[in-house]
C-alpha positions as CSV (number, residue, x, y, z in Angstrom):
1,M,-26.3,24.4,-15.1
2,T,-22.8,24.0,-13.2
3,D,-21.5,20.7,-12.2
4,T,-22.0,19.2,-8.8
5,L,-18.2,18.6,-7.0
6,P,-18.5,15.1,-7.2
7,A,-18.6,15.1,-10.8
8,T,-15.9,17.3,-10.9
9,E,-13.7,15.6,-8.6
10,Q,-14.3,12.5,-10.5
11,R,-13.4,14.2,-13.8
12,H,-10.1,15.7,-12.2
13,A,-9.4,12.1,-11.0
14,T,-9.4,10.5,-13.9
15,F,-7.2,13.7,-15.8
16,A,-4.5,12.6,-13.1
17,L,-4.9,9.1,-13.6
18,R,-4.6,9.6,-17.2
19,L,-1.7,11.6,-16.7
20,L,0.2,9.0,-15.0
21,L,-0.7,6.3,-17.2
22,D,-0.6,7.8,-20.9
23,R,3.2,8.3,-20.7
24,R,3.7,9.2,-24.7
25,G,2.7,12.5,-24.9
26,D,-1.1,11.5,-25.7
27,P,-3.1,14.5,-25.5
28,P,-4.3,15.1,-22.3
29,M,-8.4,15.4,-21.5
30,D,-10.6,18.3,-22.5
31,I,-11.3,19.5,-19.2
32,A,-11.0,22.9,-17.8
33,V,-9.2,22.4,-15.2
34,D,-9.7,23.7,-11.5
35,W,-6.1,23.8,-10.2
36,P,-7.0,24.0,-6.2
37,L,-8.8,21.1,-6.6
38,L,-6.5,19.0,-8.6
39,L,-3.6,20.4,-6.2
40,A,-5.7,18.8,-3.2
41,L,-6.4,15.5,-4.9
42,A,-2.8,15.4,-6.1
43,Q,-1.9,15.8,-2.4
44,Q,-4.3,13.4,-0.7
45,N,-3.4,10.9,-3.3
46,T,0.4,10.7,-3.5
47,V,0.5,11.9,-7.1
48,L,1.7,15.6,-6.8
49,V,5.2,15.3,-8.1
50,R,4.2,13.1,-11.4
51,V,1.2,14.8,-12.0
52,A,3.1,18.5,-12.0
53,D,5.8,16.6,-14.7
54,R,3.1,15.3,-17.1
55,I,1.0,18.5,-17.0
56,Q,3.6,20.4,-18.6
57,L,4.8,17.0,-20.7
58,A,1.0,17.5,-22.1
59,G,1.6,21.0,-23.0
60,L,-0.3,23.0,-20.3
61,E,1.0,25.9,-17.7
62,P,0.1,25.5,-14.2
63,P,0.0,28.5,-12.0
64,A,2.5,29.5,-9.9
65,F,1.2,28.2,-6.7
66,F,0.7,24.6,-8.0
67,V,4.4,24.5,-9.3
68,T,5.7,26.1,-6.1
69,A,3.5,23.0,-4.0
70,A,5.4,20.7,-6.1
71,E,8.7,21.8,-6.1
72,R,8.3,21.7,-2.1
73,E,7.3,18.3,-2.5
74,R,10.1,16.7,-4.5
75,E,12.7,18.5,-2.0
76,R,10.6,16.4,0.9
77,T,10.9,13.2,-1.5
78,R,14.5,13.6,-2.1
79,T,14.6,14.0,2.0
80,V,13.0,10.8,2.6
81,F,14.6,9.2,-0.3
82,G,18.2,9.9,1.9
83,V,16.8,8.6,4.6
84,M,16.0,5.5,3.1
85,Q,19.4,5.6,1.6
86,R,20.9,5.3,5.2
87,L,18.5,3.1,6.4
88,G,19.3,0.5,3.9
89,E,23.0,1.0,4.0
90,R,22.9,0.3,8.0
91,C,20.8,-2.7,7.1
92,E,23.6,-4.1,4.6
93,Q,26.3,-3.3,7.1
94,T,24.6,-5.3,9.9
95,D,23.9,-8.2,7.5
96,L,19.8,-7.5,8.3
97,A,17.9,-8.8,5.6
98,Y,15.4,-6.1,4.5
99,L,13.0,-4.7,2.1
100,F,11.3,-1.3,1.6
101,P,8.1,-2.9,0.4
102,T,5.9,-0.3,-1.4
103,A,8.1,2.6,-1.1
104,W,9.2,2.9,-4.8
105,Q,6.2,2.5,-6.6
106,H,5.3,5.7,-6.2
107,F,8.6,7.2,-7.1
108,P,9.2,10.3,-7.2
109,D,6.3,10.9,-5.3
110,V,6.4,9.5,-1.3
111,G,3.4,9.0,1.1
112,G,3.8,10.0,4.9
113,D,4.9,7.1,6.2
114,L,7.7,4.2,5.2
115,D,7.3,0.4,5.7
116,L,10.8,-1.3,6.4
117,L,10.2,-4.7,6.6
118,L,13.0,-6.7,8.6
119,L,13.4,-10.8,8.9
120,S,14.5,-10.5,12.3
121,R,11.5,-10.5,14.7
122,S,13.5,-9.0,17.5
123,P,12.9,-5.1,17.9
124,D,16.3,-4.5,19.7
125,V,17.5,-4.2,15.9
126,D,15.6,-1.2,15.7
127,A,18.5,0.6,17.7
128,V,21.3,-0.5,15.7
129,I,19.7,0.8,12.4
130,L,18.4,4.2,13.8
131,E,22.0,4.7,15.6
132,G,22.7,8.4,15.2
133,T,19.2,9.8,14.1
134,A,16.2,11.6,16.6
135,A,13.9,8.7,15.9
136,S,11.0,8.5,18.4
137,L,9.3,5.3,19.0
138,R,5.7,5.6,19.7
139,A,4.5,3.4,22.9
140,R,3.7,0.0,21.4
141,D,0.3,-1.1,21.7
142,L,-2.0,-3.8,21.1
143,R,-1.9,-3.1,16.9
144,D,1.8,-3.1,17.3
145,R,2.0,-6.7,19.1
146,L,-0.4,-8.4,17.2
147,A,1.3,-7.2,13.9
148,G,4.8,-7.7,14.9
149,T,5.3,-3.7,14.2
150,A,7.1,-0.5,15.7
151,L,6.3,2.8,14.6
152,Y,8.7,5.4,14.7
153,W,8.6,9.2,14.0
154,L,11.4,10.5,11.9
155,P,11.2,14.3,12.2
156,E,14.3,14.8,10.0
157,A,12.1,13.8,6.9
158,A,8.9,14.7,8.6
159,V,8.0,10.7,7.9
160,A,6.6,7.9,10.0
161,L,8.5,4.7,10.1
162,D,6.7,1.4,10.5
163,I,9.6,-1.5,11.0
164,H,7.8,-4.8,10.4
165,H,9.4,-7.6,12.5
166,G,9.3,-10.5,10.3
167,R,5.5,-10.6,9.9
168,L,3.2,-8.8,7.6
169,G,-0.7,-8.8,7.5
170,L,-3.2,-7.0,9.7
171,V,-2.1,-8.9,12.7
172,G,0.9,-10.7,11.8
173,E,-0.6,-13.8,10.1
174,Q,2.0,-13.4,7.3
175,G,4.8,-15.5,9.1
176,L,6.3,-17.2,5.9
177,Y,5.5,-14.8,3.1
178,P,8.1,-12.3,3.8
179,A,11.4,-14.3,4.2
180,G,9.7,-15.6,0.5
181,L,9.2,-12.0,-0.6
182,I,12.7,-11.2,0.6
183,H,14.5,-13.9,-1.4
184,R,12.3,-12.5,-4.9
185,R,13.6,-9.3,-4.3
186,R,15.2,-7.5,-7.3
187,R,17.5,-4.9,-8.0
188,R,16.1,-1.6,-9.5
189,V,17.4,1.5,-10.8
190,V,15.5,4.6,-9.2
191,A,17.0,8.2,-9.6
192,G,20.1,6.7,-11.2
193,E,20.9,4.1,-8.3
194,E,19.9,0.5,-7.6
195,R,17.6,-0.3,-4.9
196,F,16.1,-3.4,-3.6
197,A,12.4,-3.7,-4.5
198,P,9.9,-6.6,-5.0
199,A,9.3,-9.1,-7.7
200,P,6.0,-7.6,-9.8
201,E,4.0,-10.7,-8.9
202,D,5.0,-9.9,-4.8
203,Q,4.4,-6.2,-5.7
204,L,0.6,-7.1,-6.8
205,I,0.1,-9.8,-4.1
206,L,1.1,-7.1,-1.4
207,Q,-1.2,-4.8,-2.9
208,G,-4.0,-7.3,-2.9
209,M,-3.0,-7.9,1.0
210,S,-3.2,-4.3,2.0
211,R,-5.4,-2.0,0.0
212,L,-8.3,-3.5,1.5
213,A,-7.7,-4.9,4.8
214,G,-9.0,-2.4,7.2
215,R,-9.7,0.4,5.0
216,R,-12.3,1.9,3.4
217,S,-10.8,3.6,-0.1
218,F,-7.5,3.4,-1.7
219,S,-5.7,6.1,-3.6
220,I,-5.1,7.3,-7.2
221,A,-1.3,6.2,-6.6
222,D,-2.4,2.7,-5.8
223,A,-4.6,2.7,-8.9
224,A,-1.8,4.1,-11.3
225,A,1.0,1.4,-9.8
226,T,-1.2,-1.4,-10.5
227,A,-2.0,-0.9,-13.6
228,S,1.8,0.2,-14.7
229,I,2.9,-3.3,-12.9
230,V,0.7,-5.2,-15.1
231,R,0.7,-3.4,-18.4
232,G,4.7,-3.1,-18.1
233,Q,5.9,-6.6,-18.1
234,R,4.8,-9.9,-18.8
235,L,3.6,-11.9,-15.2
236,D,3.6,-15.5,-14.3
237,W,-0.2,-15.2,-13.1
238,T,0.0,-18.9,-12.4
239,Y,2.9,-18.4,-10.0
240,L,0.9,-15.5,-8.2
241,G,-2.3,-16.9,-8.1
242,S,-0.5,-20.3,-6.3
243,V,1.2,-18.2,-3.8
244,A,-1.9,-15.6,-3.0
245,R,-3.8,-19.1,-2.8
246,Q,-1.5,-20.5,-0.2
247,M,-1.6,-17.5,1.9
248,G,-5.3,-17.2,1.6
249,V,-5.0,-14.1,-0.1
250,L,-6.9,-15.0,-3.5
251,P,-9.8,-13.6,-2.5
252,A,-8.3,-10.2,-1.7
253,L,-6.4,-9.9,-4.3
254,S,-9.2,-10.9,-7.0
255,C,-11.2,-8.4,-5.4
256,Y,-8.8,-5.9,-5.1
257,L,-7.9,-6.3,-9.1
258,G,-11.4,-6.6,-10.1
259,Y,-11.7,-2.9,-8.7
260,V,-9.0,-1.6,-10.4
261,D,-9.9,-3.3,-13.7
262,Q,-13.1,-1.3,-13.4
263,I,-11.3,2.1,-13.0
264,Y,-9.3,1.0,-16.0
265,T,-12.5,-0.1,-18.5
266,A,-13.9,3.2,-17.5
267,L,-10.8,4.9,-18.3
268,Y,-9.8,3.3,-21.9
269,E,-12.8,1.1,-22.8
270,R,-10.7,-2.2,-22.3
271,H,-10.1,-4.6,-19.4
272,L,-6.6,-4.2,-18.0
273,L,-6.2,-7.3,-16.9
274,P,-5.3,-10.3,-19.4
275,P,-7.4,-13.9,-20.1
276,E,-5.0,-15.7,-17.9
277,A,-5.4,-13.4,-15.0
278,R,-9.2,-13.2,-15.6
279,S,-9.5,-16.9,-16.0
280,L,-8.0,-17.3,-12.2
281,L,-9.2,-14.6,-10.5
282,T,-12.6,-14.1,-9.1
283,L,-13.3,-10.5,-10.6
284,D,-16.7,-9.9,-10.5
285,G,-19.4,-9.8,-7.5
286,W,-17.4,-7.8,-4.8
287,G,-19.3,-4.5,-6.1
288,E,-18.7,-1.1,-7.4
289,V,-15.7,1.0,-7.0
290,A,-16.5,5.1,-7.4
291,F,-13.9,7.9,-6.7
292,Q,-15.7,9.8,-3.7
293,Q,-14.4,12.4,-1.3
294,G,-11.2,12.4,-2.7
295,R,-10.5,8.4,-2.8
296,Y,-11.6,5.3,-4.8
297,R,-14.2,3.9,-2.3
298,F,-15.8,0.6,-2.3
299,A,-18.4,-1.1,0.3
300,A,-15.8,-1.6,2.9
301,L,-17.9,-3.4,5.5
302,R,-19.6,-5.9,3.4
303,V,-16.1,-6.8,1.5
304,R,-14.2,-6.8,4.7
305,N,-16.2,-9.3,6.2
306,R,-16.5,-11.4,3.0
307,L,-12.6,-11.3,2.9
308,Y,-11.9,-12.0,6.6
309,W,-14.2,-14.9,6.6
310,R,-12.8,-16.0,3.6
311,Q,-9.1,-16.3,4.8
312,L,-9.9,-17.7,8.1
313,A,-11.7,-20.6,6.7
314,T,-8.6,-21.2,4.1
315,A,-6.3,-20.9,6.8
316,A,-8.4,-23.8,9.2
317,I,-9.2,-25.8,5.8
318,D,-5.3,-26.3,4.9
319,G,-4.7,-27.0,8.9
320,Q,-2.5,-23.4,9.1
321,W,-3.5,-23.2,12.8
322,R,-1.0,-20.4,13.7
323,V,-2.5,-18.2,11.2
324,A,-5.9,-19.0,11.7
325,S,-5.2,-18.3,15.7
326,R,-3.8,-14.8,14.7
327,L,-7.1,-14.2,12.2
328,C,-9.2,-15.2,15.1
329,L,-7.7,-11.9,17.1
330,A,-8.6,-9.7,14.3
331,P,-12.6,-8.7,15.3
332,A,-11.3,-8.3,18.6
333,M,-8.3,-5.5,17.7
334,V,-11.0,-4.1,15.2
335,A,-13.4,-3.5,17.7
336,A,-10.7,-2.1,20.0
337,C,-9.5,0.3,17.6
338,S,-12.8,1.6,17.1
339,M,-13.3,2.4,20.7
340,G,-9.8,3.9,21.1
341,L,-8.9,1.2,23.0
342,V,-5.4,0.0,21.4
343,G,-3.2,1.7,23.8
344,R,-2.7,1.7,27.0
345,D,-6.7,1.6,27.9
346,A,-6.7,-1.6,26.1
347,T,-9.1,-4.0,28.1
348,A,-7.3,-6.3,30.7
349,G,-9.6,-9.4,28.8
350,L,-8.6,-8.4,25.4
351,D,-4.7,-8.5,26.6
352,A,-4.9,-11.6,28.4
353,L,-6.5,-13.3,25.1
354,V,-3.5,-11.8,22.8
355,T,-1.5,-13.5,25.8
356,I,-2.7,-17.0,25.3
357,I,-2.9,-16.9,21.8
358,F,1.0,-16.1,21.7
359,S,1.7,-18.6,23.9
360,A,0.7,-21.2,21.4
361,L,2.6,-19.8,19.1
């Protein structure tokens, strides 16, 4: 009997993840590679360039169409990173504190969008750093106003640039963390040049904040990046937990790392997270994660509601009323998004509510 598509897809996802994590020339899994399927999964999960490199190191010979697609993606990566370099130089020339929070962790792959964090909360600075580009601004909607973001399309790199102005989080609830994030940034050599990257503890906090909130799945690239951070260096778990707790995102971090630990344990029959992390985090009780329809998926609705109420309760208990007031807008924003009302069609009542909250901030 032939394997079902879900089982075949699962095996190819596992194959891709092992290629990314086994960097010592370990023999590949015993698998009859379905090259069109592997290509589709690699493209969907932002791992094509790395998978292509590791396949050849493992002694496999991919077909020409796979190699061609990987080279095309490699060229796109070079173009995107060239744009990032120019944007970083513009920020430095104008003394703007900045950070690309997530882009470097997937190198030499790059996704379809870029996040750029600026400490300045004024959207006027965008024109300064984007001068000379053909960037076009998407009309700011309710979501942008809440999160303090502006979304641009950069045609030269065929990539979206999401600029965060001094805030992070689904509704911009994290107003203090960005300053610490940039203060702790480190220089890292990427492609032979020094780049700013978050400290490893901050990389995990960012993943805990963003991989589950408002999402139903996460990618092979996310799982690989998390596993590489945990395995690659000694982390200060006490410090990491303290910062995550203060921000109200410790449950989200626990949930996400619990899912990645599940994936890693299934892969290697041992836990990813060390004892000090396991004693700090609540890893159980979040349900199962499984690779389905091209991504790692979880019980999104149940998990999202649970994490939201825990974060809101933490903010209220700690007296973080500005954070709590913004979080109170999250359900309305999610509802508006689901009904397609985040742009010009947003209801007047919801818009008025946002105005009232902003006046208190």
